[in-house]
C-alpha positions in Angstrom: 96.3 118.6 70.0 96.7 121.1 72.7 99.0 118.9 74.5 101.1 118.4 71.4 101.4 122.1 70.8 102.3 122.6 74.5 105.2 120.1 74.3 106.4 121.8 71.1 106.4 125.1 72.8 108.1 123.7 75.9 110.9 122.0 73.8 111.4 125.3 71.8 111.4 127.4 74.7 114.0 125.2 76.4 116.3 125.1 73.3 116.0 128.9 73.0 117.1 129.3 76.7 119.7 126.7 77.0 121.3 126.6 73.5 123.6 129.6 74.3 124.7 127.7 77.5 125.5 124.6 75.6 127.9 126.6 73.1 130.1 127.3 76.3 131.6 123.8 76.5 131.7 123.5 72.9 134.0 126.4 72.4 135.9 125.8 75.7 137.1 122.6 74.1 137.9 124.1 70.8 141.6 124.7 70.0 141.1 127.9 68.1 140.8 131.5 69.6 138.1 132.3 67.1 134.7 131.7 68.5 133.0 130.3 65.2 132.0 127.1 63.5 133.5 124.9 62.1 135.5 123.8 65.1 139.2 123.3 64.4 140.0 120.6 67.0 139.8 119.3 70.5 141.9 120.7 73.4 141.8 121.3 77.1 144.5 123.9 77.2 142.1 126.6 77.9 141.3 125.1 81.3 145.0 124.9 81.9 145.5 128.6 81.1 143.1 129.5 84.0 145.8 128.4 86.5 148.2 131.0 85.0 146.0 134.1 85.5 146.7 135.7 89.0 144.0 138.3 88.5 141.4 135.6 88.0 142.4 133.9 91.2 141.8 137.1 93.2 138.4 137.6 91.6 137.5 134.0 92.4 138.5 134.3 96.0 136.6 137.7 96.3 133.6 136.2 94.8 133.7 133.3 97.1 134.1 135.4 100.4 131.2 137.7 99.2 129.0 134.7 98.4 129.7 132.8 101.7 129.0 136.0 103.7 125.9 136.9 101.6 124.5 133.3 102.1 125.0 133.4 105.8 123.4 136.8 106.2 120.5 136.2 103.8 119.7 132.8 105.5 119.8 134.3 109.2 117.5 137.2 107.9 115.3 134.8 106.1 115.0 132.5 109.1 113.8 135.4 111.3 111.3 136.6 108.7 110.1 133.3 107.7 109.6 132.4 111.2 107.6 135.5 112.1 105.5 135.0 108.8 104.6 131.5 109.5 103.9 131.5 113.2 102.5 134.9 114.1 99.9 137.4 113.2 100.8 141.2 113.6 99.5 144.4 112.1 100.5 145.1 108.7 101.9 141.7 108.2 101.0 141.3 104.5 102.4 144.7 103.5 105.5 144.2 105.4 106.2 140.9 103.9 105.3 142.2 100.3 107.7 145.0 100.9 110.5 142.6 101.9 109.9 140.5 98.8 109.9 143.5 96.5 113.6 142.9 95.3 112.2 139.7 93.6 110.2 141.9 91.0 112.3 145.0 90.8 115.0 145.4 88.0 118.4 144.7 89.5 119.9 147.7 87.6 117.3 149.9 89.5 118.4 148.4 92.8 122.1 148.8 91.9 121.7 152.5 90.9 119.6 153.3 93.9 122.3 151.7 96.2 125.1 153.4 94.4 123.4 156.9 94.8 122.8 156.3 98.6 126.3 155.0 99.3 128.0 157.9 97.3 125.7 160.4 99.1 126.8 159.1 102.5 130.4 159.2 101.4 131.0 155.6 101.8 133.7 153.8 99.9 132.9 151.2 97.5 134.3 147.7 98.2 133.4 144.1 98.9 131.1 145.0 101.9 129.0 147.2 99.6 128.6 144.2 97.1 127.5 142.1 100.0 124.9 144.6 101.0 123.5 144.7 97.6 123.5 140.7 97.3 121.9 140.3 100.8 119.1 142.6 99.6 118.3 140.5 96.5 119.1 137.1 98.1 116.9 137.6 101.2 113.6 137.3 99.5 114.6 133.9 97.9 115.7 132.6 101.4 112.4 133.7 102.9 110.4 132.0 100.2 112.3 128.7 100.8 112.2 128.9 104.5 108.5 130.1 104.9 107.6 126.8 103.1 109.8 124.9 105.5 108.3 126.5 108.6 104.7 126.3 107.4 105.0 122.6 106.7 106.3 121.9 110.2 103.9 120.4 112.8 103.4 123.0 115.4 102.3 120.4 117.9 105.9 119.3 118.2 107.0 122.6 119.5 103.9 122.7 121.9 104.9 119.3 123.3 108.4 120.5 123.9 107.2 123.5 125.9 104.8 121.4 127.8 107.7 119.1 128.7 109.5 122.1 130.3 111.8 123.3 127.4 112.2 127.1 127.0 111.3 128.9 123.8 115.0 129.1 122.8 115.8 125.4 123.6 112.7 124.4 121.7 113.8 126.2 118.6 117.2 124.9 118.9 116.4 121.3 119.6 113.1 120.8 117.8 112.5 123.5 115.2 115.9 124.0 113.8 116.6 120.3 113.0 113.2 120.0 111.4 113.7 123.0 109.1 117.5 122.2 108.5 116.9 120.9 105.0 115.4 124.3 104.1 118.2 126.2 105.6 120.8 124.1 103.5 118.6 124.8 100.5 118.5 128.6 101.4 122.4 128.7 101.8 123.0 127.1 98.5 120.5 129.2 96.5 121.8 132.5 98.0 125.5 131.3 97.4 124.7 130.5 93.9 122.8 133.8 93.1 125.6 135.8 94.8 128.4 133.9 92.9 126.7 134.5 89.5 125.3 138.1 90.0 126.8 140.7 87.8 124.8 144.0 87.7 124.9 144.9 91.4 128.6 143.8 91.6 129.4 145.9 88.6 127.9 149.0 90.1 129.0 148.5 93.6 132.6 146.8 93.4 135.6 148.7 94.3 139.2 147.9 93.2 138.6 144.2 93.7 136.2 142.9 91.2 134.1 139.9 91.6 134.3 136.9 89.2 131.5 138.1 86.8 132.8 141.6 86.7 136.3 140.2 85.8 134.9 138.0 83.2 133.1 141.0 81.5 136.4 142.9 81.4 138.1 140.1 79.6 135.8 140.1 76.8 137.5 143.2 75.3 140.4 140.8 74.6 139.6 138.3 71.7 142.6 136.1 72.6 141.3 135.6 76.1 137.7 134.6 75.2 138.5 130.8 75.0 139.7 130.8 78.6 136.6 132.8 79.5 134.6 130.1 77.8 136.3 127.5 79.9 135.7 129.4 83.1 132.0 129.8 82.2 131.8 126.1 81.6 133.1 125.5 85.1 130.6 128.1 86.6 127.6 126.5 84.8 128.5 123.0 86.0 129.1 124.4 89.6 125.7 126.2 89.5 123.8 123.1 88.3 125.5 120.9 91.1 124.6 123.5 93.7 120.9 124.0 92.5 120.5 120.2 92.3 121.8 119.8 95.8 119.5 122.7 97.0 116.4 121.0 95.4 117.3 117.6 97.0 117.4 119.3 100.4 114.2 121.2 99.7 112.2 118.0 98.8 113.8 116.3 101.6 112.5 118.9 104.0 108.9 118.8 102.6 108.9 115.0 102.8 110.3 115.1 106.4 107.4 117.5 107.5 104.8 115.4 105.8 103.9 118.2 103.4 102.9 117.9 99.6 105.5 119.0 97.0 104.0 121.4 94.6 107.3 122.2 92.7 110.6 123.6 93.2 113.7 125.0 91.6 114.3 122.0 89.3 
């Protein structure tokens, strides 16, 4: 009985969570500009309209450059922090790691407002680099969580054997450690890229004259005739996010299997 109620709850929760997302492709292929049932017909013209909006192209390129830079920086920082956390003991280790992971539980709007106040107080102009700064702040904890697991599941005796055979600490890390944790690194890059590409609140507060894609989409909601094109673009973004998360989960599981660890759950 308990199991049956749990299944009902799980199904109801998933429907509540994903039903709005399912509506995106439904209305993206509707040939009416009115977002309402019943549907008037099938069309793909709204996807074609996306190629005719120069401002959209600029927002996409801006978001891609920010997401790529954020993914690289967050992953590099995550490698350093995860390596230190998994391999070394030092005073204040738990409080320091807890402080680094704090953005995971802080409301994004609090982080965004705090960053905005600091940047304005310093007299620094808002732009792409300020958005990157905010995205790195919130993406780094995710990278650390992924990479800590990758480093913790790796057999330390492999590194010790390499050192015994004459390798330096750097060459051991480059030749032994890095290839073993590479699935975790790829997973971290994909997750950080996806989070940065889809993030709205921090980008809304910290963007300058060149908005990111989510900020651009929000600005278009004021124009009812453009909403179907927004739905089409939203459909593409959802599909891209699912693909990236699936690939990231694949590499995460591959890394756990390569290290001989036990998979206790992941992103999907």
